[in-house]
CHARMM-style PDB file with segment names, atoms N, HN, CA, C and O in Angstrom:
ATOM      1  N   MET     1     -32.316  17.455 -10.394  1.00  0.00      PROA
ATOM      2  CA  MET     1     -32.970  18.011 -11.563  1.00  0.00      PROA
ATOM      3  C   MET     1     -33.369  19.448 -11.241  1.00  0.00      PROA
ATOM      4  O   MET     1     -33.884  19.729 -10.158  1.00  0.00      PROA
ATOM      5  N   ASP     2     -33.133  20.334 -12.167  1.00  0.00      PROA
ATOM      6  HN  ASP     2     -32.715  20.105 -13.046  1.00  0.00      PROA
ATOM      7  CA  ASP     2     -33.440  21.751 -12.009  1.00  0.00      PROA
ATOM      8  C   ASP     2     -34.944  21.985 -12.181  1.00  0.00      PROA
ATOM      9  O   ASP     2     -35.596  21.309 -12.977  1.00  0.00      PROA
ATOM     10  N   PHE     3     -35.485  22.944 -11.433  1.00  0.00      PROA
ATOM     11  HN  PHE     3     -34.955  23.494 -10.787  1.00  0.00      PROA
ATOM     12  CA  PHE     3     -36.918  23.241 -11.496  1.00  0.00      PROA
ATOM     13  C   PHE     3     -37.374  23.522 -12.926  1.00  0.00      PROA
ATOM     14  O   PHE     3     -38.461  23.100 -13.319  1.00  0.00      PROA
ATOM     15  N   ASP     4     -36.561  24.227 -13.704  1.00  0.00      PROA
ATOM     16  HN  ASP     4     -35.678  24.570 -13.385  1.00  0.00      PROA
ATOM     17  CA  ASP     4     -36.927  24.569 -15.081  1.00  0.00      PROA
ATOM     18  C   ASP     4     -37.019  23.345 -15.987  1.00  0.00      PROA
ATOM     19  O   ASP     4     -37.656  23.395 -17.039  1.00  0.00      PROA
ATOM     20  N   ASP     5     -36.385  22.247 -15.580  1.00  0.00      PROA
ATOM     21  HN  ASP     5     -35.867  22.206 -14.725  1.00  0.00      PROA
ATOM     22  CA  ASP     5     -36.412  21.025 -16.384  1.00  0.00      PROA
ATOM     23  C   ASP     5     -37.632  20.143 -16.089  1.00  0.00      PROA
ATOM     24  O   ASP     5     -37.867  19.155 -16.783  1.00  0.00      PROA
ATOM     25  N   LEU     6     -38.394  20.498 -15.072  1.00  0.00      PROA
ATOM     26  HN  LEU     6     -38.203  21.301 -14.508  1.00  0.00      PROA
ATOM     27  CA  LEU     6     -39.549  19.697 -14.689  1.00  0.00      PROA
ATOM     28  C   LEU     6     -40.736  19.943 -15.621  1.00  0.00      PROA
ATOM     29  O   LEU     6     -40.845  20.997 -16.248  1.00  0.00      PROA
ATOM     30  N   SER     7     -41.617  18.951 -15.696  1.00  0.00      PROA
ATOM     31  HN  SER     7     -41.528  18.095 -15.187  1.00  0.00      PROA
ATOM     32  CA  SER     7     -42.854  19.120 -16.468  1.00  0.00      PROA
ATOM     33  C   SER     7     -43.776  20.069 -15.711  1.00  0.00      PROA
ATOM     34  O   SER     7     -43.544  20.364 -14.539  1.00  0.00      PROA
ATOM     35  N   LYS     8     -44.806  20.541 -16.373  1.00  0.00      PROA
ATOM     36  HN  LYS     8     -44.995  20.302 -17.326  1.00  0.00      PROA
ATOM     37  CA  LYS     8     -45.756  21.444 -15.722  1.00  0.00      PROA
ATOM     38  C   LYS     8     -46.392  20.761 -14.507  1.00  0.00      PROA
ATOM     39  O   LYS     8     -46.550  21.383 -13.456  1.00  0.00      PROA
ATOM     40  N   GLU     9     -46.754  19.488 -14.652  1.00  0.00      PROA
ATOM     41  HN  GLU     9     -46.626  18.984 -15.506  1.00  0.00      PROA
ATOM     42  CA  GLU     9     -47.352  18.767 -13.531  1.00  0.00      PROA
ATOM     43  C   GLU     9     -46.379  18.684 -12.358  1.00  0.00      PROA
ATOM     44  O   GLU     9     -46.774  18.891 -11.211  1.00  0.00      PROA
ATOM     45  N   GLN    10     -45.123  18.387 -12.632  1.00  0.00      PROA
ATOM     46  HN  GLN    10     -44.802  18.219 -13.564  1.00  0.00      PROA
ATOM     47  CA  GLN    10     -44.131  18.308 -11.563  1.00  0.00      PROA
ATOM     48  C   GLN    10     -43.944  19.665 -10.882  1.00  0.00      PROA
ATOM     49  O   GLN    10     -43.802  19.738  -9.661  1.00  0.00      PROA
ATOM     50  N   LYS    11     -43.943  20.724 -11.664  1.00  0.00      PROA
ATOM     51  HN  LYS    11     -44.058  20.665 -12.656  1.00  0.00      PROA
ATOM     52  CA  LYS    11     -43.810  22.065 -11.088  1.00  0.00      PROA
ATOM     53  C   LYS    11     -44.985  22.388 -10.171  1.00  0.00      PROA
ATOM     54  O   LYS    11     -44.802  22.950  -9.091  1.00  0.00      PROA
ATOM     55  N   VAL    12     -46.195  22.027 -10.607  1.00  0.00      PROA
ATOM     56  HN  VAL    12     -46.343  21.571 -11.485  1.00  0.00      PROA
ATOM     57  CA  VAL    12     -47.386  22.259  -9.784  1.00  0.00      PROA
ATOM     58  C   VAL    12     -47.253  21.493  -8.472  1.00  0.00      PROA
ATOM     59  O   VAL    12     -47.538  22.041  -7.408  1.00  0.00      PROA
ATOM     60  N   LEU    13     -46.828  20.242  -8.533  1.00  0.00      PROA
ATOM     61  HN  LEU    13     -46.597  19.796  -9.398  1.00  0.00      PROA
ATOM     62  CA  LEU    13     -46.689  19.430  -7.331  1.00  0.00      PROA
ATOM     63  C   LEU    13     -45.659  20.025  -6.369  1.00  0.00      PROA
ATOM     64  O   LEU    13     -45.893  20.085  -5.162  1.00  0.00      PROA
ATOM     65  N   VAL    14     -44.523  20.460  -6.906  1.00  0.00      PROA
ATOM     66  HN  VAL    14     -44.332  20.411  -7.886  1.00  0.00      PROA
ATOM     67  CA  VAL    14     -43.472  21.055  -6.070  1.00  0.00      PROA
ATOM     68  C   VAL    14     -43.983  22.317  -5.384  1.00  0.00      PROA
ATOM     69  O   VAL    14     -43.802  22.491  -4.179  1.00  0.00      PROA
ATOM     70  N   VAL    15     -44.619  23.191  -6.150  1.00  0.00      PROA
ATOM     71  HN  VAL    15     -44.766  23.049  -7.129  1.00  0.00      PROA
ATOM     72  CA  VAL    15     -45.103  24.453  -5.590  1.00  0.00      PROA
ATOM     73  C   VAL    15     -46.202  24.203  -4.557  1.00  0.00      PROA
ATOM     74  O   VAL    15     -46.229  24.862  -3.518  1.00  0.00      PROA
ATOM     75  N   MET    16     -47.102  23.270  -4.827  1.00  0.00      PROA
ATOM     76  HN  MET    16     -47.081  22.735  -5.672  1.00  0.00      PROA
ATOM     77  CA  MET    16     -48.165  22.966  -3.867  1.00  0.00      PROA
ATOM     78  C   MET    16     -47.587  22.376  -2.582  1.00  0.00      PROA
ATOM     79  O   MET    16     -48.017  22.734  -1.485  1.00  0.00      PROA
ATOM     80  N   ARG    17     -46.610  21.470  -2.717  1.00  0.00      PROA
ATOM     81  HN  ARG    17     -46.261  21.179  -3.608  1.00  0.00      PROA
ATOM     82  CA  ARG    17     -45.980  20.879  -1.533  1.00  0.00      PROA
ATOM     83  C   ARG    17     -45.307  21.965  -0.693  1.00  0.00      PROA
ATOM     84  O   ARG    17     -45.464  22.000   0.528  1.00  0.00      PROA
ATOM     85  N   LYS    18     -44.559  22.848  -1.352  1.00  0.00      PROA
ATOM     86  HN  LYS    18     -44.432  22.820  -2.343  1.00  0.00      PROA
ATOM     87  CA  LYS    18     -43.885  23.934  -0.635  1.00  0.00      PROA
ATOM     88  C   LYS    18     -44.888  24.887   0.015  1.00  0.00      PROA
ATOM     89  O   LYS    18     -44.667  25.348   1.135  1.00  0.00      PROA
ATOM     90  N   THR    19     -45.976  25.181  -0.671  1.00  0.00      PROA
ATOM     91  HN  THR    19     -46.155  24.807  -1.581  1.00  0.00      PROA
ATOM     92  CA  THR    19     -47.001  26.075  -0.121  1.00  0.00      PROA
ATOM     93  C   THR    19     -47.653  25.462   1.115  1.00  0.00      PROA
ATOM     94  O   THR    19     -47.807  26.127   2.140  1.00  0.00      PROA
ATOM     95  N   LEU    20     -48.032  24.200   1.014  1.00  0.00      PROA
ATOM     96  HN  LEU    20     -47.907  23.660   0.182  1.00  0.00      PROA
ATOM     97  CA  LEU    20     -48.679  23.541   2.146  1.00  0.00      PROA
ATOM     98  C   LEU    20     -47.736  23.425   3.343  1.00  0.00      PROA
ATOM     99  O   LEU    20     -48.158  23.637   4.480  1.00  0.00      PROA
ATOM    100  N   THR    21     -46.474  23.093   3.104  1.00  0.00      PROA
ATOM    101  HN  THR    21     -46.131  22.921   2.180  1.00  0.00      PROA
ATOM    102  CA  THR    21     -45.545  22.991   4.226  1.00  0.00      PROA
ATOM    103  C   THR    21     -45.266  24.362   4.836  1.00  0.00      PROA
ATOM    104  O   THR    21     -45.026  24.455   6.040  1.00  0.00      PROA
ATOM    105  N   SER    22     -45.291  25.416   4.044  1.00  0.00      PROA
ATOM    106  HN  SER    22     -45.485  25.340   3.066  1.00  0.00      PROA
ATOM    107  CA  SER    22     -45.143  26.773   4.588  1.00  0.00      PROA
ATOM    108  C   SER    22     -46.335  27.138   5.467  1.00  0.00      PROA
ATOM    109  O   SER    22     -46.173  27.745   6.525  1.00  0.00      PROA
ATOM    110  N   ILE    23     -47.528  26.765   5.024  1.00  0.00      PROA
ATOM    111  HN  ILE    23     -47.660  26.271   4.165  1.00  0.00      PROA
ATOM    112  CA  ILE    23     -48.729  27.021   5.823  1.00  0.00      PROA
ATOM    113  C   ILE    23     -48.620  26.294   7.164  1.00  0.00      PROA
ATOM    114  O   ILE    23     -48.954  26.852   8.209  1.00  0.00      PROA
ATOM    115  N   ILE    24     -48.154  25.059   7.123  1.00  0.00      PROA
ATOM    116  HN  ILE    24     -47.883  24.606   6.274  1.00  0.00      PROA
ATOM    117  CA  ILE    24     -47.989  24.292   8.358  1.00  0.00      PROA
ATOM    118  C   ILE    24     -47.006  25.000   9.292  1.00  0.00      PROA
ATOM    119  O   ILE    24     -47.294  25.177  10.476  1.00  0.00      PROA
ATOM    120  N   ARG    25     -45.847  25.406   8.763  1.00  0.00      PROA
ATOM    121  HN  ARG    25     -45.613  25.262   7.801  1.00  0.00      PROA
ATOM    122  CA  ARG    25     -44.848  26.100   9.586  1.00  0.00      PROA
ATOM    123  C   ARG    25     -45.408  27.397  10.159  1.00  0.00      PROA
ATOM    124  O   ARG    25     -45.207  27.701  11.334  1.00  0.00      PROA
ATOM    125  N   ASP    26     -46.111  28.158   9.323  1.00  0.00      PROA
ATOM    126  HN  ASP    26     -46.275  27.911   8.368  1.00  0.00      PROA
ATOM    127  CA  ASP    26     -46.624  29.464   9.748  1.00  0.00      PROA
ATOM    128  C   ASP    26     -47.754  29.376  10.767  1.00  0.00      PROA
ATOM    129  O   ASP    26     -47.959  30.306  11.547  1.00  0.00      PROA
ATOM    130  N   THR    27     -48.484  28.269  10.766  1.00  0.00      PROA
ATOM    131  HN  THR    27     -48.318  27.514  10.132  1.00  0.00      PROA
ATOM    132  CA  THR    27     -49.652  28.179  11.652  1.00  0.00      PROA
ATOM    133  C   THR    27     -49.461  27.237  12.831  1.00  0.00      PROA
ATOM    134  O   THR    27     -50.357  27.108  13.665  1.00  0.00      PROA
ATOM    135  N   THR    28     -48.311  26.577  12.916  1.00  0.00      PROA
ATOM    136  HN  THR    28     -47.583  26.682  12.238  1.00  0.00      PROA
ATOM    137  CA  THR    28     -48.083  25.668  14.037  1.00  0.00      PROA
ATOM    138  C   THR    28     -47.928  26.486  15.316  1.00  0.00      PROA
ATOM    139  O   THR    28     -47.026  27.317  15.426  1.00  0.00      PROA
ATOM    140  N   PRO    29     -48.815  26.244  16.280  1.00  0.00      PROA
ATOM    141  CA  PRO    29     -48.781  27.038  17.513  1.00  0.00      PROA
ATOM    142  C   PRO    29     -47.687  26.553  18.475  1.00  0.00      PROA
ATOM    143  O   PRO    29     -47.178  25.438  18.357  1.00  0.00      PROA
ATOM    144  N   ASN    30     -47.355  27.399  19.399  1.00  0.00      PROA
ATOM    145  HN  ASN    30     -47.768  28.304  19.495  1.00  0.00      PROA
ATOM    146  CA  ASN    30     -46.433  27.010  20.468  1.00  0.00      PROA
ATOM    147  C   ASN    30     -47.109  25.961  21.335  1.00  0.00      PROA
ATOM    148  O   ASN    30     -48.337  25.880  21.364  1.00  0.00      PROA
ATOM    149  N   PRO    31     -46.321  25.152  22.045  1.00  0.00      PROA
ATOM    150  CA  PRO    31     -46.909  24.130  22.919  1.00  0.00      PROA
ATOM    151  C   PRO    31     -47.940  24.736  23.878  1.00  0.00      PROA
ATOM    152  O   PRO    31     -47.712  25.783  24.483  1.00  0.00      PROA
ATOM    153  N   GLY    32     -49.066  24.054  23.995  1.00  0.00      PROA
ATOM    154  HN  GLY    32     -49.251  23.204  23.504  1.00  0.00      PROA
ATOM    155  CA  GLY    32     -50.121  24.490  24.898  1.00  0.00      PROA
ATOM    156  C   GLY    32     -51.129  25.438  24.279  1.00  0.00      PROA
ATOM    157  O   GLY    32     -52.148  25.743  24.899  1.00  0.00      PROA
ATOM    158  N   MET    33     -50.869  25.902  23.087  1.00  0.00      PROA
ATOM    159  HN  MET    33     -50.041  25.654  22.583  1.00  0.00      PROA
ATOM    160  CA  MET    33     -51.796  26.824  22.419  1.00  0.00      PROA
ATOM    161  C   MET    33     -52.677  26.047  21.439  1.00  0.00      PROA
ATOM    162  O   MET    33     -52.286  24.993  20.938  1.00  0.00      PROA
ATOM    163  N   LEU    34     -53.862  26.581  21.176  1.00  0.00      PROA
ATOM    164  HN  LEU    34     -54.179  27.438  21.582  1.00  0.00      PROA
ATOM    165  CA  LEU    34     -54.768  25.962  20.209  1.00  0.00      PROA
ATOM    166  C   LEU    34     -54.290  26.217  18.788  1.00  0.00      PROA
ATOM    167  O   LEU    34     -53.735  27.272  18.480  1.00  0.00      PROA
ATOM    168  N   HSD    35     -54.517  25.226  17.927  1.00  0.00      PROA
ATOM    169  HN  HSD    35     -54.967  24.369  18.176  1.00  0.00      PROA
ATOM    170  CA  HSD    35     -54.144  25.376  16.514  1.00  0.00      PROA
ATOM    171  C   HSD    35     -55.170  26.278  15.831  1.00  0.00      PROA
ATOM    172  O   HSD    35     -56.371  26.101  16.032  1.00  0.00      PROA
ATOM    173  N   PRO    36     -54.712  27.254  15.017  1.00  0.00      PROA
ATOM    174  CA  PRO    36     -55.657  28.167  14.363  1.00  0.00      PROA
ATOM    175  C   PRO    36     -56.482  27.518  13.250  1.00  0.00      PROA
ATOM    176  O   PRO    36     -57.515  28.057  12.854  1.00  0.00      PROA
ATOM    177  N   LEU    37     -56.039  26.371  12.745  1.00  0.00      PROA
ATOM    178  HN  LEU    37     -55.200  25.932  13.067  1.00  0.00      PROA
ATOM    179  CA  LEU    37     -56.782  25.694  11.684  1.00  0.00      PROA
ATOM    180  C   LEU    37     -57.717  24.653  12.291  1.00  0.00      PROA
ATOM    181  O   LEU    37     -57.426  24.068  13.334  1.00  0.00      PROA
ATOM    182  N   SER    38     -58.825  24.440  11.629  1.00  0.00      PROA
ATOM    183  HN  SER    38     -59.062  24.916  10.782  1.00  0.00      PROA
ATOM    184  CA  SER    38     -59.753  23.413  12.100  1.00  0.00      PROA
ATOM    185  C   SER    38     -59.139  22.030  11.889  1.00  0.00      PROA
ATOM    186  O   SER    38     -58.224  21.856  11.084  1.00  0.00      PROA
ATOM    187  N   GLU    39     -59.658  21.060  12.623  1.00  0.00      PROA
ATOM    188  HN  GLU    39     -60.401  21.201  13.277  1.00  0.00      PROA
ATOM    189  CA  GLU    39     -59.174  19.691  12.488  1.00  0.00      PROA
ATOM    190  C   GLU    39     -59.361  19.185  11.060  1.00  0.00      PROA
ATOM    191  O   GLU    39     -58.503  18.477  10.533  1.00  0.00      PROA
ATOM    192  N   SER    40     -60.472  19.545  10.438  1.00  0.00      PROA
ATOM    193  HN  SER    40     -61.169  20.120  10.866  1.00  0.00      PROA
ATOM    194  CA  SER    40     -60.711  19.088   9.055  1.00  0.00      PROA
ATOM    195  C   SER    40     -59.715  19.725   8.086  1.00  0.00      PROA
ATOM    196  O   SER    40     -59.289  19.078   7.129  1.00  0.00      PROA
ATOM    197  N   SER    41     -59.342  20.973   8.318  1.00  0.00      PROA
ATOM    198  HN  SER    41     -59.688  21.499   9.096  1.00  0.00      PROA
ATOM    199  CA  SER    41     -58.330  21.617   7.461  1.00  0.00      PROA
ATOM    200  C   SER    41     -56.983  20.927   7.604  1.00  0.00      PROA
ATOM    201  O   SER    41     -56.291  20.698   6.612  1.00  0.00      PROA
ATOM    202  N   VAL    42     -56.611  20.598   8.829  1.00  0.00      PROA
ATOM    203  HN  VAL    42     -57.173  20.784   9.635  1.00  0.00      PROA
ATOM    204  CA  VAL    42     -55.346  19.901   9.075  1.00  0.00      PROA
ATOM    205  C   VAL    42     -55.360  18.544   8.378  1.00  0.00      PROA
ATOM    206  O   VAL    42     -54.380  18.169   7.735  1.00  0.00      PROA
ATOM    207  N   GLU    43     -56.462  17.808   8.501  1.00  0.00      PROA
ATOM    208  HN  GLU    43     -57.258  18.114   9.023  1.00  0.00      PROA
ATOM    209  CA  GLU    43     -56.568  16.504   7.846  1.00  0.00      PROA
ATOM    210  C   GLU    43     -56.512  16.643   6.322  1.00  0.00      PROA
ATOM    211  O   GLU    43     -55.889  15.817   5.654  1.00  0.00      PROA
ATOM    212  N   ASN    44     -57.147  17.664   5.769  1.00  0.00      PROA
ATOM    213  HN  ASN    44     -57.653  18.334   6.311  1.00  0.00      PROA
ATOM    214  CA  ASN    44     -57.103  17.882   4.320  1.00  0.00      PROA
ATOM    215  C   ASN    44     -55.696  18.224   3.845  1.00  0.00      PROA
ATOM    216  O   ASN    44     -55.292  17.805   2.760  1.00  0.00      PROA
ATOM    217  N   ILE    45     -54.954  18.971   4.636  1.00  0.00      PROA
ATOM    218  HN  ILE    45     -55.282  19.312   5.517  1.00  0.00      PROA
ATOM    219  CA  ILE    45     -53.565  19.284   4.283  1.00  0.00      PROA
ATOM    220  C   ILE    45     -52.735  18.007   4.295  1.00  0.00      PROA
ATOM    221  O   ILE    45     -51.935  17.778   3.388  1.00  0.00      PROA
ATOM    222  N   LYS    46     -52.922  17.170   5.321  1.00  0.00      PROA
ATOM    223  HN  LYS    46     -53.572  17.355   6.057  1.00  0.00      PROA
ATOM    224  CA  LYS    46     -52.195  15.897   5.391  1.00  0.00      PROA
ATOM    225  C   LYS    46     -52.514  15.020   4.197  1.00  0.00      PROA
ATOM    226  O   LYS    46     -51.615  14.431   3.597  1.00  0.00      PROA
ATOM    227  N   LEU    47     -53.795  14.929   3.846  1.00  0.00      PROA
ATOM    228  HN  LEU    47     -54.526  15.408   4.333  1.00  0.00      PROA
ATOM    229  CA  LEU    47     -54.209  14.129   2.696  1.00  0.00      PROA
ATOM    230  C   LEU    47     -53.617  14.682   1.406  1.00  0.00      PROA
ATOM    231  O   LEU    47     -53.156  13.917   0.558  1.00  0.00      PROA
ATOM    232  N   SER    48     -53.625  15.985   1.253  1.00  0.00      PROA
ATOM    233  HN  SER    48     -53.999  16.606   1.942  1.00  0.00      PROA
ATOM    234  CA  SER    48     -53.062  16.619   0.060  1.00  0.00      PROA
ATOM    235  C   SER    48     -51.569  16.320  -0.067  1.00  0.00      PROA
ATOM    236  O   SER    48     -51.091  15.989  -1.152  1.00  0.00      PROA
ATOM    237  N   LEU    49     -50.836  16.436   1.036  1.00  0.00      PROA
ATOM    238  HN  LEU    49     -51.224  16.705   1.917  1.00  0.00      PROA
ATOM    239  CA  LEU    49     -49.401  16.148   1.001  1.00  0.00      PROA
ATOM    240  C   LEU    49     -49.140  14.679   0.672  1.00  0.00      PROA
ATOM    241  O   LEU    49     -48.189  14.357  -0.040  1.00  0.00      PROA
ATOM    242  N   SER    50     -49.980  13.800   1.188  1.00  0.00      PROA
ATOM    243  HN  SER    50     -50.753  14.061   1.766  1.00  0.00      PROA
ATOM    244  CA  SER    50     -49.842  12.376   0.889  1.00  0.00      PROA
ATOM    245  C   SER    50     -50.080  12.102  -0.599  1.00  0.00      PROA
ATOM    246  O   SER    50     -49.335  11.345  -1.222  1.00  0.00      PROA
ATOM    247  N   LEU    51     -51.109  12.714  -1.157  1.00  0.00      PROA
ATOM    248  HN  LEU    51     -51.714  13.329  -0.651  1.00  0.00      PROA
ATOM    249  CA  LEU    51     -51.405  12.536  -2.585  1.00  0.00      PROA
ATOM    250  C   LEU    51     -50.302  13.128  -3.459  1.00  0.00      PROA
ATOM    251  O   LEU    51     -49.943  12.546  -4.483  1.00  0.00      PROA
ATOM    252  N   ILE    52     -49.773  14.261  -3.067  1.00  0.00      PROA
ATOM    253  HN  ILE    52     -50.065  14.734  -2.236  1.00  0.00      PROA
ATOM    254  CA  ILE    52     -48.677  14.890  -3.807  1.00  0.00      PROA
ATOM    255  C   ILE    52     -47.462  13.964  -3.808  1.00  0.00      PROA
ATOM    256  O   ILE    52     -46.857  13.729  -4.854  1.00  0.00      PROA
ATOM    257  N   ALA    53     -47.108  13.441  -2.634  1.00  0.00      PROA
ATOM    258  HN  ALA    53     -47.600  13.632  -1.785  1.00  0.00      PROA
ATOM    259  CA  ALA    53     -45.950  12.542  -2.531  1.00  0.00      PROA
ATOM    260  C   ALA    53     -46.151  11.287  -3.376  1.00  0.00      PROA
ATOM    261  O   ALA    53     -45.223  10.815  -4.032  1.00  0.00      PROA
ATOM    262  N   SER    54     -47.361  10.757  -3.352  1.00  0.00      PROA
ATOM    263  HN  SER    54     -48.115  11.141  -2.819  1.00  0.00      PROA
ATOM    264  CA  SER    54     -47.661   9.562  -4.130  1.00  0.00      PROA
ATOM    265  C   SER    54     -47.508   9.826  -5.629  1.00  0.00      PROA
ATOM    266  O   SER    54     -46.912   9.024  -6.347  1.00  0.00      PROA
ATOM    267  N   ARG    55     -48.043  10.942  -6.090  1.00  0.00      PROA
ATOM    268  HN  ARG    55     -48.527  11.594  -5.506  1.00  0.00      PROA
ATOM    269  CA  ARG    55     -47.941  11.265  -7.520  1.00  0.00      PROA
ATOM    270  C   ARG    55     -46.503  11.559  -7.914  1.00  0.00      PROA
ATOM    271  O   ARG    55     -46.074  11.192  -9.008  1.00  0.00      PROA
ATOM    272  N   GLU    56     -45.749  12.222  -7.032  1.00  0.00      PROA
ATOM    273  HN  GLU    56     -46.097  12.521  -6.143  1.00  0.00      PROA
ATOM    274  CA  GLU    56     -44.338  12.481  -7.338  1.00  0.00      PROA
ATOM    275  C   GLU    56     -43.572  11.164  -7.481  1.00  0.00      PROA
ATOM    276  O   GLU    56     -42.723  11.031  -8.363  1.00  0.00      PROA
ATOM    277  N   ARG    57     -43.871  10.187  -6.609  1.00  0.00      PROA
ATOM    278  HN  ARG    57     -44.560  10.295  -5.893  1.00  0.00      PROA
ATOM    279  CA  ARG    57     -43.238   8.864  -6.715  1.00  0.00      PROA
ATOM    280  C   ARG    57     -43.589   8.206  -8.049  1.00  0.00      PROA
ATOM    281  O   ARG    57     -42.717   7.654  -8.720  1.00  0.00      PROA
ATOM    282  N   GLU    58     -44.868   8.265  -8.432  1.00  0.00      PROA
ATOM    283  HN  GLU    58     -45.577   8.714  -7.887  1.00  0.00      PROA
ATOM    284  CA  GLU    58     -45.296   7.676  -9.707  1.00  0.00      PROA
ATOM    285  C   GLU    58     -44.556   8.303 -10.878  1.00  0.00      PROA
ATOM    286  O   GLU    58     -44.092   7.597 -11.774  1.00  0.00      PROA
ATOM    287  N   LEU    59     -44.445   9.618 -10.874  1.00  0.00      PROA
ATOM    288  HN  LEU    59     -44.821  10.191 -10.146  1.00  0.00      PROA
ATOM    289  CA  LEU    59     -43.751  10.301 -11.964  1.00  0.00      PROA
ATOM    290  C   LEU    59     -42.269   9.934 -11.994  1.00  0.00      PROA
ATOM    291  O   LEU    59     -41.693   9.765 -13.069  1.00  0.00      PROA
ATOM    292  N   ASN    60     -41.655   9.809 -10.825  1.00  0.00      PROA
ATOM    293  HN  ASN    60     -42.123   9.946  -9.951  1.00  0.00      PROA
ATOM    294  CA  ASN    60     -40.244   9.416 -10.769  1.00  0.00      PROA
ATOM    295  C   ASN    60     -40.047   8.019 -11.333  1.00  0.00      PROA
ATOM    296  O   ASN    60     -39.087   7.766 -12.061  1.00  0.00      PROA
ATOM    297  N   ILE    61     -40.953   7.120 -10.999  1.00  0.00      PROA
ATOM    298  HN  ILE    61     -41.733   7.326 -10.408  1.00  0.00      PROA
ATOM    299  CA  ILE    61     -40.863   5.753 -11.520  1.00  0.00      PROA
ATOM    300  C   ILE    61     -41.045   5.752 -13.032  1.00  0.00      PROA
ATOM    301  O   ILE    61     -40.307   5.074 -13.746  1.00  0.00      PROA
ATOM    302  N   GLU    62     -42.023   6.507 -13.523  1.00  0.00      PROA
ATOM    303  HN  GLU    62     -42.623   7.057 -12.943  1.00  0.00      PROA
ATOM    304  CA  GLU    62     -42.255   6.589 -14.977  1.00  0.00      PROA
ATOM    305  C   GLU    62     -41.034   7.118 -15.716  1.00  0.00      PROA
ATOM    306  O   GLU    62     -40.785   6.741 -16.861  1.00  0.00      PROA
ATOM    307  N   GLN    63     -40.277   7.987 -15.065  1.00  0.00      PROA
ATOM    308  HN  GLN    63     -40.480   8.294 -14.135  1.00  0.00      PROA
ATOM    309  CA  GLN    63     -39.095   8.584 -15.689  1.00  0.00      PROA
ATOM    310  C   GLN    63     -37.843   7.754 -15.445  1.00  0.00      PROA
ATOM    311  O   GLN    63     -36.752   8.132 -15.873  1.00  0.00      PROA
ATOM    312  N   GLY    64     -37.997   6.622 -14.758  1.00  0.00      PROA
ATOM    313  HN  GLY    64     -38.883   6.315 -14.411  1.00  0.00      PROA
ATOM    314  CA  GLY    64     -36.856   5.750 -14.519  1.00  0.00      PROA
ATOM    315  C   GLY    64     -36.002   6.168 -13.331  1.00  0.00      PROA
ATOM    316  O   GLY    64     -34.872   5.700 -13.187  1.00  0.00      PROA
ATOM    317  N   ASP    65     -36.524   7.040 -12.480  1.00  0.00      PROA
ATOM    318  HN  ASP    65     -37.441   7.420 -12.597  1.00  0.00      PROA
ATOM    319  CA  ASP    65     -35.784   7.485 -11.295  1.00  0.00      PROA
ATOM    320  C   ASP    65     -36.243   6.692 -10.080  1.00  0.00      PROA
ATOM    321  O   ASP    65     -36.705   7.268  -9.095  1.00  0.00      PROA
ATOM    322  N   GLU    66     -36.114   5.360 -10.149  1.00  0.00      PROA
ATOM    323  HN  GLU    66     -35.739   4.892 -10.948  1.00  0.00      PROA
ATOM    324  CA  GLU    66     -36.620   4.510  -9.079  1.00  0.00      PROA
ATOM    325  C   GLU    66     -35.935   4.748  -7.748  1.00  0.00      PROA
ATOM    326  O   GLU    66     -36.530   4.472  -6.706  1.00  0.00      PROA
ATOM    327  N   GLN    67     -34.698   5.255  -7.740  1.00  0.00      PROA
ATOM    328  HN  GLN    67     -34.215   5.480  -8.587  1.00  0.00      PROA
ATOM    329  CA  GLN    67     -34.011   5.496  -6.480  1.00  0.00      PROA
ATOM    330  C   GLN    67     -34.666   6.614  -5.693  1.00  0.00      PROA
ATOM    331  O   GLN    67     -34.374   6.772  -4.508  1.00  0.00      PROA
ATOM    332  N   LEU    68     -35.558   7.413  -6.321  1.00  0.00      PROA
ATOM    333  HN  LEU    68     -35.795   7.285  -7.284  1.00  0.00      PROA
ATOM    334  CA  LEU    68     -36.234   8.506  -5.649  1.00  0.00      PROA
ATOM    335  C   LEU    68     -37.557   8.085  -5.026  1.00  0.00      PROA
ATOM    336  O   LEU    68     -38.296   8.928  -4.517  1.00  0.00      PROA
ATOM    337  N   GLN    69     -37.867   6.786  -5.059  1.00  0.00      PROA
ATOM    338  HN  GLN    69     -37.267   6.101  -5.472  1.00  0.00      PROA
ATOM    339  CA  GLN    69     -39.142   6.291  -4.515  1.00  0.00      PROA
ATOM    340  C   GLN    69     -39.249   6.604  -3.074  1.00  0.00      PROA
ATOM    341  OT1 GLN    69     -40.250   6.267  -2.442  1.00  0.00      PROA
TER     342      GLN     69
END
């Protein structure tokens, strides 16, 4: 499905998921180095990604795209 065909909610979820994963890539330290984000920030990012994935699954099911679960 093309991005332009998505609902506003789906677009928000896609952009938020991409933004959070970019933050993770940009801030992941080399082995042995301290992470620049606090532990609570890392946990909040994980929780946010989990909630985004869950809502995306719900929307796919509502639209009859069960194979995308």
